[in-house]
C-alpha positions as CSV (number, residue, x, y, z in Angstrom):
1,M,10.6,1.5,-8.9
2,H,8.1,4.2,-8.4
3,I,5.6,4.7,-11.3
4,D,2.9,7.2,-10.4
5,G,1.1,7.3,-13.8
6,L,1.9,7.2,-17.5
7,R,4.4,9.6,-19.0
8,E,2.7,13.0,-18.6
9,R,1.2,12.2,-15.2
10,H,4.3,10.7,-13.7
11,D,6.6,13.5,-14.8
12,E,4.1,16.0,-13.4
13,S,4.1,14.1,-10.1
14,V,7.9,14.3,-9.8
15,A,8.0,17.8,-11.3
16,K,10.6,16.9,-13.9
17,E,10.3,15.9,-17.6
18,G,11.9,12.7,-18.8
19,V,11.8,10.8,-15.5
20,F,9.1,8.4,-16.8
21,D,11.1,7.4,-19.8
22,E,14.2,6.9,-17.6
23,A,12.3,4.7,-15.2
24,V,10.8,2.6,-18.0
25,A,14.3,2.2,-19.5
26,A,15.7,1.2,-16.1
27,I,12.9,-1.4,-15.7
28,K,13.5,-2.9,-19.1
29,E,17.3,-3.1,-18.4
30,A,16.8,-4.7,-15.0
31,K,14.5,-7.3,-16.5
32,R,16.9,-7.9,-19.4
33,R,19.6,-8.7,-16.8
34,G,17.4,-11.1,-14.9
35,F,16.5,-9.0,-11.9
36,R,13.0,-9.1,-10.3
37,V,11.3,-5.8,-10.6
38,T,8.6,-4.5,-8.2
39,T,6.8,-1.2,-8.8
40,N,5.0,1.1,-6.4
41,S,2.2,3.4,-7.6
42,T,0.4,6.1,-5.7
43,F,-3.0,7.3,-6.9
44,F,-4.6,10.7,-6.2
45,N,-8.1,12.2,-6.4
46,T,-7.3,13.3,-9.9
47,D,-7.2,9.6,-10.9
48,T,-10.1,7.7,-12.3
49,P,-10.7,3.9,-12.4
50,Q,-9.6,4.1,-16.1
51,T,-6.2,5.8,-15.3
52,I,-5.5,3.2,-12.7
53,I,-6.3,0.4,-15.2
54,E,-4.1,2.0,-17.8
55,V,-1.1,2.3,-15.5
56,L,-1.4,-1.2,-14.1
57,N,-2.1,-2.7,-17.5
58,F,1.1,-1.0,-18.8
59,L,3.2,-2.3,-15.9
60,N,1.6,-5.8,-15.9
61,D,1.3,-6.5,-19.6
62,D,3.7,-4.2,-21.5
63,L,6.6,-4.0,-19.1
64,Q,5.8,-7.3,-17.4
65,V,7.1,-6.3,-14.0
66,D,7.1,-9.1,-11.5
67,E,4.9,-7.5,-8.9
68,M,3.1,-4.2,-8.3
69,M,2.3,-2.3,-5.2
70,I,-0.5,0.4,-5.0
71,S,-1.5,2.9,-2.5
72,P,-4.0,5.8,-2.2
73,A,-2.3,9.1,-1.6
74,Y,-2.3,10.3,2.0
75,A,-2.2,14.0,3.0
76,Y,0.9,14.0,5.1
77,E,1.8,17.3,6.7
78,K,5.0,18.0,4.7
79,A,3.5,17.3,1.3
80,P,3.7,20.5,-0.9
81,D,0.4,19.7,-2.6
82,Q,-2.5,19.2,-0.1
83,E,-5.3,19.4,-2.6
84,H,-5.2,16.1,-4.4
85,F,-5.4,13.5,-1.7
86,L,-8.1,10.9,-1.5
87,G,-10.7,10.5,1.3
88,V,-11.7,7.1,2.5
89,E,-14.9,6.8,0.6
90,Q,-13.2,8.1,-2.6
91,T,-10.6,5.5,-2.2
92,R,-13.0,2.7,-1.8
93,E,-15.1,3.7,-4.8
94,L,-12.0,4.2,-7.0
95,F,-10.5,0.8,-6.3
96,R,-13.8,-1.0,-6.3
97,K,-14.3,0.2,-9.9
98,A,-10.7,-0.3,-11.0
99,F,-10.7,-3.9,-9.7
100,A,-13.9,-4.9,-11.5
101,G,-14.0,-7.2,-14.4
102,G,-11.4,-9.6,-13.1
103,N,-8.5,-7.0,-13.1
104,R,-7.7,-7.6,-9.5
105,R,-7.1,-11.3,-10.1
106,R,-5.2,-10.7,-13.4
107,W,-2.7,-8.1,-12.2
108,R,0.4,-9.3,-10.3
109,L,-0.3,-7.3,-7.2
110,N,2.1,-7.6,-4.3
111,H,-0.6,-7.3,-1.7
112,S,-2.5,-9.7,0.5
113,P,-6.2,-10.3,-0.6
114,L,-7.4,-8.8,2.6
115,F,-5.6,-5.5,2.0
116,L,-7.2,-5.4,-1.5
117,D,-10.5,-6.0,0.3
118,F,-9.7,-3.1,2.6
119,L,-9.1,-0.8,-0.4
120,E,-12.5,-1.8,-1.8
121,G,-14.3,-1.2,1.5
122,K,-15.1,-4.9,1.9
123,A,-13.1,-5.0,5.2
124,D,-11.8,-2.4,7.6
125,F,-8.8,-2.6,9.9
126,P,-6.9,-0.6,12.4
127,C,-3.5,0.7,11.5
128,T,-0.4,-1.3,12.5
129,A,2.2,1.4,11.9
130,W,4.9,-0.3,14.0
131,A,5.1,-3.3,11.6
132,I,6.6,-1.3,8.7
133,P,8.6,1.4,10.5
134,N,10.8,4.0,8.9
135,Y,14.5,4.3,9.7
136,S,16.8,7.1,8.5
137,L,19.8,9.1,9.6
138,F,17.5,10.7,12.1
139,G,16.6,7.4,13.7
140,W,13.3,5.5,13.9
141,Q,10.4,7.8,12.9
142,R,7.3,8.1,15.1
143,P,4.7,6.8,14.4
144,C,5.2,6.1,10.7
145,Y,7.1,7.5,7.7
146,L,4.1,9.7,6.8
147,M,3.9,11.5,10.2
148,S,6.8,13.1,12.1
149,D,6.2,13.0,15.8
150,G,9.9,12.7,16.6
151,Y,12.6,10.1,16.3
152,V,14.2,7.5,18.7
153,P,17.5,5.7,18.3
154,T,16.3,2.1,18.6
155,Y,13.4,0.0,17.4
156,R,12.7,-1.2,20.9
157,E,12.1,2.4,22.0
158,L,9.9,3.0,19.0
159,V,7.7,0.0,19.9
160,E,7.7,0.2,23.6
161,E,7.6,4.0,24.2
162,T,5.3,5.2,21.5
163,D,1.7,5.7,22.5
164,W,0.2,3.7,19.7
165,E,-3.4,4.0,21.1
166,K,-3.5,7.6,20.2
167,Y,-3.1,7.0,16.5
168,G,-5.4,5.8,13.8
169,R,-8.7,6.8,12.3
170,G,-11.1,8.3,14.9
171,K,-8.2,9.1,17.2
172,D,-5.8,11.4,15.5
173,P,-7.3,13.7,12.9
174,R,-4.2,13.4,10.7
175,C,-5.1,9.7,10.2
176,A,-8.7,10.3,9.1
177,N,-8.2,9.6,5.4
178,C,-5.1,7.4,5.5
179,M,-5.4,4.0,3.8
180,A,-1.7,3.6,3.0
181,H,-0.3,0.1,2.8
182,C,2.5,0.9,5.2
183,G,0.0,0.9,8.0
184,Y,-2.8,-1.4,6.8
185,E,-1.1,-4.2,4.9
186,P,0.5,-5.5,8.1
187,T,-2.9,-5.6,9.8
188,A,-4.3,-7.4,6.8
189,V,-1.5,-10.0,7.0
190,L,-2.1,-10.5,10.7
191,A,-5.8,-10.9,10.1
192,T,-5.0,-13.5,7.3
193,M,-2.7,-15.4,9.7
194,G,-5.5,-15.3,12.3
195,S,-8.0,-16.7,9.9
196,L,-5.5,-19.4,8.8
197,K,-5.0,-20.5,12.4
198,E,-8.7,-20.7,13.0
199,S,-9.2,-22.7,9.8
200,L,-6.4,-25.1,10.8
201,R,-7.9,-25.5,14.3
202,A,-11.3,-26.3,12.7
203,V,-9.7,-28.9,10.4
204,R,-7.8,-30.5,13.3
205,E,-11.0,-30.6,15.4
206,T,-13.0,-32.1,12.5
207,A,-10.3,-34.7,11.9
208,S,-10.1,-35.6,15.5
209,G,-13.9,-36.0,15.7
210,N,-13.9,-38.2,12.7
211,S,-11.2,-40.5,14.1
212,R,-13.2,-41.3,17.2
């Protein structure tokens, strides 16, 4: 379920009054029936650390959704409003302050710790857009669901025939301020798995050395 703010802010985001109340009612009904509920919230440059805290507290504590996803808004080309997207440094400062005071550990966030580090500016990663691709009636979208550089009929063509090296911050100007989870959460997961493998290797080498 998409929740992009409390009542006034959410309804403004979707340009229709009453949608927030309908979404909240749907969440409560789904929870009543025993379904797991995950929300996704996009935050803009009109947000403050306090508005983020208020939204996530409401979802976490009042509605008690099972997990929450968050993402800074990205200025994709087809967006009708191009004025309220976040830059990289704005994003890092916003989430660093919102996560302070133990909020990050308390909220049931559906993200890897390294992606949350990425949002705070504690880590930086390249984009791995092919890991969470977008498929629609048009086919597989290149290179991601936020950018439309054409479509291909198969995932194999998407992966093997897309020039991935030309995308990402410092390469394509459209990627300059993107920190969306569709591209960076996969990289964080891959980095986590790499760190885990290194840790396991070190443990095995230590155990092997001690047994000699």
